[in-house]
C-alpha positions in Angstrom: 0.0 0.0 0.0 1.0 3.5 -0.7 1.3 6.0 2.2 -1.9 7.7 1.1 -3.9 4.5 1.7 -4.4 3.5 -1.9 -3.1 0.3 -3.3 -1.1 2.1 -6.0 -2.8 0.0 -8.7 -4.5 2.0 -11.4 -7.7 0.3 -12.6 -6.5 0.9 -16.2 -3.7 -1.6 -15.4 -6.3 -4.3 -15.4 -7.3 -3.7 -19.0 -6.8 -6.7 -21.3 -4.1 -5.7 -23.8 -4.7 -8.6 -26.1 -6.3 -6.4 -28.8 -3.4 -4.0 -28.7 -0.7 -6.7 -29.4 -1.2 -6.6 -33.1 -3.2 -9.9 -33.1 -0.3 -12.0 -31.9 -2.7 -14.1 -29.9 -4.4 -15.3 -33.1 -1.1 -15.8 -34.8 0.1 -18.0 -32.0 -3.0 -20.2 -32.4 -2.3 -20.3 -36.1 1.2 -21.4 -35.5 -0.2 -24.1 -33.1 -2.2 -25.4 -36.0 0.9 -25.5 -38.2 2.7 -27.4 -35.4 -0.1 -29.9 -35.2 0.2 -30.5 -39.0 3.9 -31.0 -38.6 3.3 -33.5 -35.8 1.0 -35.4 -38.1 3.5 -35.6 -41.0 6.2 -36.7 -38.7 4.0 -39.4 -37.1 3.0 -40.6 -40.6 6.4 -42.3 -41.0 5.8 -44.1 -37.7 2.3 -45.3 -38.5 1.3 -48.8 -39.2 -1.1 -49.7 -42.1 -3.9 -49.7 -39.5 -3.0 -46.2 -38.3 -3.1 -44.9 -41.9 -6.4 -46.6 -42.7 -7.9 -45.1 -39.5 -6.6 -41.7 -40.3 -8.2 -41.8 -43.8 -11.4 -43.3 -42.6 -11.1 -46.5 -44.7 -13.6 -48.6 -42.8 -13.4 -51.7 -44.9 -9.6 -51.7 -44.8 -9.7 -51.1 -41.1 -12.0 -54.1 -40.6 -9.8 -56.3 -42.8 -6.7 -55.4 -40.9 -8.4 -56.1 -37.6 -9.6 -59.4 -38.9 -6.0 -60.2 -39.8 -5.0 -59.6 -36.2 -3.4 -56.2 -36.4 -3.1 -54.7 -32.9 -5.4 -51.8 -32.0 -3.1 -51.2 -29.0 0.1 -50.4 -30.9 1.0 -46.8 -30.4 3.3 -44.7 -32.6 6.7 -44.3 -31.0 6.8 -40.5 -30.9 3.3 -39.3 -30.1 2.1 -42.6 -28.5 -1.1 -42.6 -30.6 -3.1 -45.7 -31.1 -5.2 -46.3 -34.2 -8.2 -45.3 -32.2 -6.5 -42.0 -31.2 -5.8 -41.3 -34.9 -9.3 -42.0 -36.0 -10.9 -39.9 -33.4 -8.4 -37.1 -33.9 -9.4 -36.9 -37.6 -13.1 -37.2 -37.0 -13.5 -40.7 -38.5 -16.6 -41.7 -36.4 -17.4 -44.9 -38.4 -13.9 -46.2 -37.8 -14.0 -45.4 -34.1 -17.2 -47.5 -33.8 -15.6 -50.4 -35.7 
């Protein structure tokens, strides 16, 4: 506290400055989307055939691979994503229910 009894904090200090930062908050979210795409392309090399089929929503191929005994529990080495993670991440609802 200041000697005059006030806290010394001006209420204008509480103003959200996010609009005055030149939109950097939106650019950081855009760069996050780019990072996510980069993660997908890196993980592509580590994916099994089942991971790829799940990512693309190829239900018949997913079913055939499961019938052949491919593991639904095998996770990618880097991101530790199972085929179910991949399918749900890419919105492949039919594959998730398979």
